[in-house]
Phi, psi and omega in degrees: 000128183257117187249150173243127178256129182246121178266130184228156173288131178290156174055042181221119180300312180297323178297315179296317179295322179298314180296321180293313179296318178299318180301313181294318176301312183295319181294318186271334185253320182267308168069026180249020177233138179258352181212140179237131176233162187226137175234143183249146177228148172250153175291125181233169175291142175083199183297135184274339198248147171226133182303336178295342178292340187251083191255000183272169170296325167233156182223142179230149171237129176233138174060033181211166185303157182286144171235133177277009182304137177292351180274354181273123180259327182227143177209133175225130173206156181228011180277140176301326182263046185285338185248128180287339183205166175297326179297321178295318178298317179296323177298316178299315182295322176295320179297321179299317180292319182296324184245037185299332182285333179206074183292153176232008177233130190223142181214131175204104183286358180276349181281141178292316180229152175290328177300312177297324178297312179299318180301316181289320178298316181299321180287312188283326184262334187236356179069024182250137180216154178222084183303333181289352182258012183298327179292318177300313181295319180300316182288328174297320177293317180297312186286312182287333178267002181051046183264046178275151182291336180200164175295326178298320179294322181291323184272336184289335175058041183284322185284148177306319180298325179291323177292320176298320177303315180299316180296318181293315187288340186243357182293146173247004180275114183295343181267349187295306185291317174302329178284328183284321188308312182297337182281333189294335177248012177245351177206171184289162176298323179297314180296320179297318180299328184277355176301138184302319183291334176286315178298323178299325177281324191287313190302310178295333181281332172295323176294318178297323179304318178293323177292324177298318178300315180297316181297312182291330175299326182276344186248330188281141175220158180233137178214129179053037176084002182246120176275133177230150173200158178223113178238031181294340178277358179235073186309137182214148178270004177157155177206162180290122181290353180269349182303314181303321180288329176293318182283325185229075186297346177283350182287139175264319180235164172225139173230107186239140177254130177215167180224138175243193182288346186226357181201162164255132190237137171251111178266130181232131182207171178240137179299126176295345185251010179293148176261005177295132180303144185301324182284358175260355185270152179288151170272101186295320180301317181297321178295312183294326180299328181295340180248018178088005179259206179173197180145222180247175180298332184250352179206143180196187182201160176231127181249135176232160174305154188301329186269011184253046178301314180302317178295321178297319179294322178297313180296316180300320179295320179295315180296317179300314180298321180295317181291323176295317180296321178299316179299321180291321179296324180272003180056047178272126176290157180292338177253056187287352182277000000 
């Protein structure tokens, strides 16, 4: 039996959809694997990779940082901070030249979602398309690109895809996402949502979502257009990143401190609903990269070991001061929305 192992970011809707779309593309277009398995990784401080992560006869990484490992056969990513070092970027560029006639590693930071990126690469480079997956691709673009009509829509979780996002982003069950991935391209999002194992994960997390709103309402504050909060004393495996903008719509940026079972995290983001011109906004990925993190131009994060709260607070204070100063230089009012 010839197997392909796909590494995906844990607790990420776009990551799960990317792995699912890639699996179907590979099965129907490439067709040289009889078994597909999935491994999940979270963004951590320092080096992301261990060769033990690549256990298949072939290995793929989707929606996650680049690895120069010789065991990687396929790679797709759309994050500005896709490369941990200049050496990794150079390795990727050499690989592109070596396999220019039929590349299997792809990068484009202009894409809203990795799912949409894979769909276009599969169509344009391999002539493969799956029209029945347009709803999956559309929701990956909406969710990963924060293209909601309002903060209320993002926090309300009315659509089936939004409920699936909640289950994916907050699950602590290591088997949940690998079990979910094969379903996402074999049935509708509504049907997937109704699976018993999905409902078992979802219901308690919808209740937690309401508690998260209450907690952040008591902790979040906004000053000079920057929302800040610290919930490190209330460890959590995830919360909706749109809650701060829902509670404090005058905020342009957010800098939030949280702690999970394995890291202390500084979340940095830009309100999807700000009216501040794009050329006046900070490049969040560039800021986070200076502290070992990364992300996109409008959203990113910095991960530190779990016991480094003081260092996390120091970094968060620096990032907050930088974003406030940027707003003042651009003369952005605190109620810029």
